[in-house]
N, C-alpha and C positions, 0 to 999 in steps of 0.2 A: 296526424294528431300528436300533440306533445304531452308526454307523461312525465310527472315530476314527483319525487319524494325527497324529504328533507329532515335533517336532524341537526344537532349542534355538537361540535367537537372543540373543546378548549375555547369556548365562548364565541366561536365563529360558525357561520352557517356551513353545513356540509350537505350538498344536494346531488342527486343523480337524476339525469333526464334521459329520456328515450323517445323515439318516434319521429324525430326530425332529421337526424343526420345518418348517413351511410345505411340507408334502408335496404340495400341489396345484400348486405351482410346478414348472416343468420342471427346475429345479436350485435347490438350497438348501444353503448352507454357513454354519456358525457358526464364526467365527475367534476364538480366545482367545490373548492375549499379556499376561502379567502379570495385572492385574485388568480389562483392557479386553476387552470382548466385542462383536463386530459380527456381525449377521445379514445375509447378502446372498442375494438371490434373482434368478434369471434366468428369464424367460418369453418364449416366442415367440408371435406372433399371426399374423393373416392376411397374405398378401403385400401389400406396399405399393407396387405398381406404379403405381397412379394418382397417388401423391404424388411418387415419385422417378423413375419410369420403369424399365422392365424391364432396360435395359442401362446405367443410370446408375451412375457410380462410387460414389455415396453409399451408405453402409451405413445401413439404417433402424434405428439404435440410439438409444435414449434411456436416459440414466443419471441416477438420482436418489440423493442421499445426504442423510440427515437425522440430526442429533444430538439425540436426545431428552434434555431437561433432567433427566428422572428418572434418567438414567444417571449423573449427577453428584450426585444427591440435591438437585436444585434445582427450584423451581417457577417457571415462566416469568413474566417481568414483563409489564407492560401490562394493559389493561382485561380482556381475554378470558381471560388465564391459561392459554393453550394455545399450542403451537407455531404459528407463522404462516408467512409466506413465507420461502424459504431465505435464510440469511445469506450474506454475501460468502464467509466461510470454507467454508460448505457448497457454494456454487457452484464455488469453486476446487477443492474435492475431487472434485466431479462431473467436472470436466475431467481431473483426475489419473487417475480411474478410466477414463474414456472413451478417452483418447488412446493408451494402450498396447494396449487391446483392439481398437480399430477396424481396424488393418491386418491382423489375423489372422482375419478372417471371409472366406470365399470371396466373390469379387466377384459371382458369379452368384446368391448366396443373398440373396433379397429379402424374407423374412418379417420382419415388424415385431418388433423385439427391445426388451425393457426389462430393465434391471438396477436393482434397488433395494437400497440398503445402509442399515441402521439401526443406530446405535450404541445398544446396550442397557446397557452398563456402561462407564464411563469411568475409567481410571486417572488419578490426579492428576498423574502424571509422564510420561505417554505419549500422544502424539497418535495417535488411532485412524485417521487417514486412510490410512496404508499398509496397515493391516489390511483396510480396505474394498477396496483394489485386489486383494489376495490372495484375499479372499473372493469377489470378482466372478469372478476366474479359476477358482476352485474350483467355483463354482456352474455356470459354463459347461462346465467340463471333465467334470463328472459328469452333465450333461444330455444330451439327444439333439440339441442345437443344434450344427450344424457350426462348429467352432472350431479353429484351428490353434495351440492353446496346449498346455499351460498356460504362463502367465507368473507372475512373482512380483515383489514390490517391497519395498525396504527404504529407510529413511532413514539417511544417513551424516553423522556429525558429525566434527569434528577438534579435538582438544585437544592442544596441543603437537605431538609427532611421531606421535601415535596417532590412528587412526580409530576411531570409536565407531558401532556398528550399532544403529539405533533408539535414539538418545540421548534422555534426558529433556528436558523443556522447557528447564530451566536449562542443560543441557549444549549444547543446540542454540543457545540464545541467546548463551552465553558463548564458544562455540567459533569457529573460523575459518571454518566453512562449515556450511550446512544444505542437504543435497542429498538428493533422492529419485531412486533409480535403479530402473527396471523393465526386465525382459527375460525372454527364454526361457533355457533351459539353455545355449544356444549363443551368444547375442548380446544386445546391449543395444538396447532399443526406445525408451525414453524417459528423458530426464534433465531434472530441474527443480530449481532451487535458487538460493541466494544465497551470497555469500562476501565475505570481507574482504580483497580484493586478493590472492587466491591465484594461484599460477602455473599455467600450463597443465599442467605435469608433476604438480602436486599434484592437480588435478582428475582427470586420467587415473588416478592412483593411487587416488583415492577411488572412482571408478567401478569399478575392478578389485576393490577391497575389497568393495564392495556386491554385485558380480556373484558373488563367491564364496558369499555367503549366499543369493543368489537361487537358485542351483543346488540348495541343500538344500530350499528351500520348494517349488520346482518338482517335486522328486522325491517329496515326500510327497503332492502332488496327484495324481501319476501312480499312486502306491500306492493312494490313495483311489478313483480311477477303476477300478483293477483289482479292488479289493474289491467295489465295487458293480456291476461288470460293465456299465458304461454303454456303450450303442451309439449311434452317430451316424446322423442322417438322411442320405440320399443328397444329394449336391450337384448342383443342376441344371446341365445343360451350357450353354455359351455360346449365346445366341440371336442369331447373326449370319448374315445372308444372304451367304454366302461368294462366290456368283456375282456378286451386285450389287457387293459390295466390290471384287472383282477388276476389274470393268469400270470403276468410277469411279476406282479407284486408277491404272489404266493411263492413263486420260484426263487426270487433273489433278494427280497427285501431284508430279511434277517441277516444275510451275508453282507449286503450293502451297508447296513447300519453298523455292523461290526468292523468292516474294513475301512470306512471313512474316518474311524477314530485313529488318527495318525498325526503326529506333530508336523510332518512335511506336506506342504501344499502340493508339491510335484507328485509325491507318492500317493496322496489321496486321489489326485486326478487320474493317475495310472491305474489305481485300483478300481475306480469307477468305470474306466474304459474297458478293463479286463472283464468286468461283469456284464457290461453293455454289449460287447462284441458278440458273444454267443447268442444273445437275444435277437440281435439284428440278423444274424445268420439263420436262426431258427424261424423267425416270423416274417422276414423280408427277403431272405437269401434266394428263395426259389421263385420269386416273382420276376418275370422276364420283361414285362412292359416297363419302360424307363420311368415314366411319370408316376405310374402306380407304385413302383418300388420306392421312389423318392418320397412319396406321400406317406407310405408305410413307415419308412425309416424316420421321418419327421415325427410321426405319432409316437414311435418308440422312444425317440429322444425326449419328447415332452413328458412322457411317463416317467422316465428316469430323472428328469428335472424335478417332477413332483415328489418322487420318492426320496430324492436327496434332501429336499426341503423338509419333508415330513420327518426324516431320520434325524436331521440336525436339530429341529425344534423339539422332538421327543427327548433327545439326549439332554438338551438344556433344561427342559422341564423336570428331568430326573436329577438335575444338579451336575451334569457332566458336560464337557465341551469336547469338540472333535480333536483338539490338540492336547487333551489331557489335563488342562488347567481347571481350577474351580472357578466359580462365577466372578470372583473379585480379584483374581490373580492377574498381575501384569507380566507380560512376557520378559524373557531375559534381555537385559540392556547392556550394550557395550559401545565403544567408540574410541576415537582418537582425534587429536588436533594437530595442526601444522604438518599434515601428511603431504601437502602440496608445497614444494619448496619456494615457489616464486610468488605465490599469491599473498595478499595482505593478511588474510585470516582464512583458515579452512578447517572443516570438521567433517568427520564421518560418523554418523549416528545410526546404530542398529538397534531395532526392537523386534525380537523374533525374526521373521523373514522379511521385514520392511527395513530398507536401507536408504538413507538420504545422504547425499554428498552436497555439502553446503559451503559456499565461498562468500566471504565478505570483502568488499572493495571500497576504499576510501578515495574521495575526490574533492575537488574544490567546489565552491558555490556555482561555478560556471557549468558544473555537471548536473545541477538541479533540473528536474523535469518541469517543463512549462505545461500547465493545465488550463485549457481554454474551453469553458462550457457555457452554461446559461448564465452563471454568475460572473463576477470579475475574474480576470486572469490571475492565476497565482502559481507559485512554484512549490515543488515537493523536494525535500532534502533526504527523504528516506524511501527507498523502493525495495520491494521483495518480489522476485520473479521465480515462479515455480514451473518446472518442466517435468512432464510425465512421458518419457519415451516408451515406445511399445515393447522394447525388450525387457522392461521392468516386470512385465507379466507374461513374458514368453510369447508375445504375439508379433505379427509382421504388419506394420502399417507405415505409410509414407509420413515424413515429417512435413507438416503444413503450417507450422507456426502454432502458437498457443490457442487452445480451444477455450470454450466458456468455462469448463470445469477447471482447467489449469489457472485461468485468470481468477476464478472464485477462490480456489484453494490458496493461491498466492496472496490474495487480499486478506483472507482470514489470518494467515500467519503474520502478515505485515501489521495488522491491527493488534495482534497479540503482543508483538515486540515493541511497537512504537512507544508505548507508555514508559518503558524503562530506559529509553535512550537519553543521553545527556542533553542539556539545553544547548541550543546553537551558540549562545554567547560563550559557553565553556568549551565547546567542541565543535568548531565551525566547519566540519567536514560534511560533504554529501556522502551518504552511505547507501550502497547497493548490495543486496544479498541475492544470490542465485542458488536455488535448490534444485538439484537434479536427482530424481528418484531412480535409483539403480535397481532396486527390488521393491516389489509392493505386495504385501499381503495384509492390508488393513491400515488405516490411519496414517497415510503418508503425509497429510497436511500437518498433523500433530508432530510427526517426526521432523518435519521442516522447522517447526517452532523450536524444538529441542536442539536440532543441529544449528539453527540460526543463532541461538543464544551462545553456543560454544564457539561458533565462527567469529561472532562479535568480540567475545572475550579474547580469543586467540589473536585478533587484529589489534588488541589494545584499546578497544572502545570502552570507556568507563561506564558501563551500564549500571543502573541503580541496583538491580537484582536479577538473578536468573529467572527465566520463564520456561515452563514445560507445558505440554498439552497431552490430553488423553481423549480417546473416543469411546463413548458409552453406547451400548446396544440394548435391545429389548426383545423378548419373546413373550407375547401375550395371547393366551387362549382362554377366552371368557374371563373368569376371575383369577386364573392361574398366571401369575406374573413373575418373570425373571429379568432382572437388570444385569447386564454384563459389562465388565470393565475391560478396556483395551481390546476392542473387537477385531476379529479376523475379517478378511475380505468376504468370506462365505457368510459369516454372521451378519455382516452389513447387508449383503445381497439378499439373504433369505430371512433376515430378521425384520423387526417392525420399527426400528428407530436407529438413527445415527446422530448422536448428540456429542459434539466436540466442545471441550471446555479447556481453555488455556489460561494460565495465570502464574503468579509468583507464590511463594509460601504464605503471603499475607492477603491474597485476594485474586479475583478473576479479572482478566484483561480482555478476553475475547471469547465468543461462544457462537455456536451455530447448531441448530437442531432441526432435523427433518424426520418425518414419520411416514410410514406407508399404510397406516391404518387411519381411522376416522379422527384421531386426535388423542391427546394425553391428558390425564387428570393431573391436578396439582400434586397429589400424593406421589405419583410416578416421577414427576419432575424433581420433587424434593429428594426422593431416594436416589435418583440418578446423580444429582449434584453432590449428595453426601458421599457416594462411592467415588465420584470423580475427584473430590478433594483428597480422599485417602490415596487414590492412585497417583494424583499429581505430586503429592508430597513424597511418595516413594520414588517416582521418577526423578525428582529434583535431587534426592539423596544419591541416586545412581549417577546422575550427571556430575555431581560434586566430586565423585571419584575420578572422573575424566579430567575435569578442570573446575576449580572452585572459586576462581576470581579472575577478573580481567588482568592481562599483562600490564606491568607498570609502565612500559613504553610501547608505543605503537610499532607496527612492523617496520623494519629497516627499509622495506620496499615501498612503504606508503609515503605520500608527500608530507613534508614537515611544514608546520605553519607557525606563523608569528603574527601578532596583532599590534598595531600602533594606533593611538588616538591622536588625531591632529585637529587644530582649529578648523572650523568649516571654511573660514576665509583663506585657508592655506591649500584647499583642495585644488584650486586653479594652479597654484605654484607647483604642486606635485605633478599634476598632469602635464602642464606646460603647453605652449602653443602647438595645436594639432596633435597633442599627445606626445610631444617630443621627449619631455623629461621622463615620463613613466615608461615609455618604450625603451629608453636608454637603460634605465635601471633593470628592466626585465631582460634586455639583451646582454647586459654585463654580468648578471647573476644567474640567468636561466629560470628565474622565479616567475610565478604568476601573481599579479597584484590586482586586487579588486578594492575599489573605493566606494564606501556607502555614503548616503546623504548626510549622516550625522557625524562624519569625519572618521569613522572607523575604517582602518586600512587592514585588509586581510592579505597575508603573504603566504603563498604556498610554493615550496621548492622541493627538489629531489633530495636534498640533504639539509641537515641542520645548519651547516656552515653557510650554504647558499642563502637560507632563510635569514640567518643573522646578518649577512652582508647586505641583503636587500633591505632589511629593517634599518640598518645603519644609514643606508643611502636615502631611505624615505625620511628618516628623522633629520638627516642633514639638509635635505631639500625643502623641508617645511619648518626648520628651526628659525628662531628669531635671533638676530645678531645682538650681542651684548657689549655695551660700552666697556672698554678696558680689556676685552678678551682678545687673544691672539688666534688668528686663523691662517691656514695655508691657502693661498689664493693663486689664481692663474690670470694672467693679463689677457683680457678678451678684446680690448680696443684701446687705441691711443689717440689722444687729442692734444692740441697745443698746450693746454693748461694742465695736463696730467694723464694718468692711466687709469682705466676702469678695470678693476680686479674682481673676478668672481670668487667669493669666499664660500658660497654654498650653491648647489644647483639652482639656477634661476635668480640668484641674489648677488648683485654687483655693488661695489662701493668705489668711491673716487679716491685715488692717491694723488693729491695735488702735487704739482711739480716741486713745490717747496718741501714736500714730505717724502721725496724719493731718496734723498741722500744727505749725508752730513755736509757734502760739498755743494757749491753752487752748480745748478744744472741749467745749461743753456737750452738744450733741446731734450725733450723727453726720450727720444729714441737714442740719445747718447748713453742712457742708463738702462732702459728696458725695451723689450720688444714683445709683440703679441706671442703668446704661448709660454712666456717665462713664468716660472712658479717660484714663489717666495712667501715668507711669512709677513703678515701685516697685523697691525693693531687697530682696533676700532677706537677712534677718537671721539666721535659724536654721531648721533642719529637725530635728525631734525623732525619736526612735526609731520612732515610729508613722507617720512620714512627713508629719506636720503641718507646714505651712510658715508661718513668721512673716515678714511683710513690713513695709516702712516706706516711707511717702510722704515723711515729714518728712526722712529721711536725705538726700534729694536736693535739698532746698530750700537756698537761700543761707544760709550761716552754720552749717549742720549739720555735726556730726562724723560719723565713720564709723559710730559706734554709734547715730547718730540723736539724740544728746543735744543740747539747746539750748545753743549758745554755750559748750560745754564745762562747763556747770554741772550739778551733780547734779540729776537730774530726779525728780519724785515717783514713788514706787512704788505700784502698785495695792494696795488694802486686802487684807491677808492675804498679800501677796507672790505671788498667783496670776497667771495669764495673762488672767483676765477682769476686767471692771469691776464694782465693787461699788456698788450703788445705795442703801446705807444712809446715814442722815444723817451728815454729816461728810465724805462723798465720799472723798477721799484722805487717808490717814493721814500726817500731817506728822511 
């Protein structure tokens, strides 16, 4: 049986269907908007206690999202001609789906969960990522999986004074912001996006506009759930030894609360372990049976986790923080630039115990990244890659390549900085930033934004304005609310919100908000944005003490560039047959030369001298000969009637035998040979572009026309341009 619910979003039908496809999944929904169609399934598996622990906060949820190229009428590239590993776009969408769902599962529900979204049909003008978020919620809502939803999501764009819900690709790119909002009918759970220096009030208004549409999509999911009569599984009760918890809490809680108040993350951890160790010995040390002992130690560990969370939150509600700051205070900031001698631009940015080492590298347009997805293939000239090695938090883990979190944090920082980059026509470099987190105690992605700004300026990239970022936190107990500026790792882990905001002194350029509670009111969002603005301006002031403007010149180790504009009909002459001419220029100068369709020639070289030399050779090879101008030429071939002389790369002219010398020339080879170099003067260029040259015109006693001593000179037989070899030679 097919069930269907429908509403309208931005004037287009938005419908969700269930009951026909993937019926062995525990929940399956088909979402259609315009001509985009996404199938999303939700499946529960066995309990994952062995992996995560029965009372661990981690929800055992895996989300996968795949864009089938057939959805856009394309065949995959590559040798195998089938979809391979997920693209960056797909991984970012997996995070978009995961983050608003995760806080809505009961903490005691530990069955393994998997949500899979597949794009079956792709509209040319609509990104299907928001449809996948809605489909995931619908699939969970109509399943028997415990889920405190539904949620919904929309993309919000802004053109002029108007907000656009689910804008087209073009509208999102040309507008002032590109925002994704997800939430329940009552509150906002996730915000993600980028903007062009919008104000905090504009961002709040955009969130409100998006939430209005979210309510409609949530309602049709509830209608679908009612139609299908979906019933939920019972939620397991909390498995906490209340008696043991009470005993340990009575013995150590006050001491724990006092000793975790320490600016050092390492010392706080050591203090917690010093309190925990005697409790383990007292309540589990005498147990001989191995499994029983491990279970008891696990329960004690969980109790200490609960007490640490309670202590941190109580302190914050009292107006205190575990590192001694007040609620709005930003940690101490320091840093330096140019500390790596051979890179193009480098910066070390420290904020509290978080440290980011950020390096900027400049390359040519050949270094641009090629992106092949559902839409047309395109290239990216700016990339930011974020790495989070395990030593940054004192852990031991193998390096397996970037994970989803690293890709997400890198993308957030990339969006924050992209707006302030110079236009390609003014700065035609490909730019790559790499951020390696050397220490982490909160907000390493925002440290990457700050370090990225400094590294760009150190490399000499003429950015429009510096960008800084800050992460905001929240502790909410009923109506008692505390918003925190520049959160620590513990405040992120044990708090209720992680709201990252990046921007210039004049507005917001990127943002990302996640919550661990049922959602946020507009008042909390406004307060968080107000504090974020104050914190961001403070951080920008501290960054100015490290470096306040881009260097006047790019790094001496960066490639130098020059540009030349040539007529489009000269592109062939520059390239030459089989690329002969352009390859020779590159070989002679060591430069890299790229020619665009409009005649723009980009030249990259290791030094300014090499770039200038290549520029001169490009100009020479595409220049137009001028009548009366003198050129240095090289003899490239000899005929009976004269010599062909190359005056520019790929441009030859004829020096008729009568124009080779003041004296009579019987044989051309009596005067010149192939390879000779001498000056010649352009006498004439005919309608076909054939060039007539003279060597004689530059000899002593010659006139402008090349005639000897001003005397009439003999004309070739028949008055033509070639030499006649009939008896009698020249017609007197």
